[in-house]
C-alpha positions, 0 to 999 in steps of 0.5 A: 112751190113757196112764193115770197112777195114784197121781201125787204131788208133794212139796216140802221146806221148813223149819219153824223149823230142822226140815226137813219134806216137804209133799205138794202132790198125792197119789193123782191118777189120769189118763187122757190121750188122744193129742194132749191137753195136761194141766196143773195150776193151783195156788192161787197160779196156777202151772202145771205142764204135762207 
């Protein structure tokens, strides 16, 4: 089993002329067993699999 703790993903974007970072995911903990495939399906149905 492979543990992953405190996973986070941020994206840089603009609000007017101001550049900001937006947290898409923060503080996610996973335990992944050998042979398992893990993916995240976002609200716009985009998939991030690793």
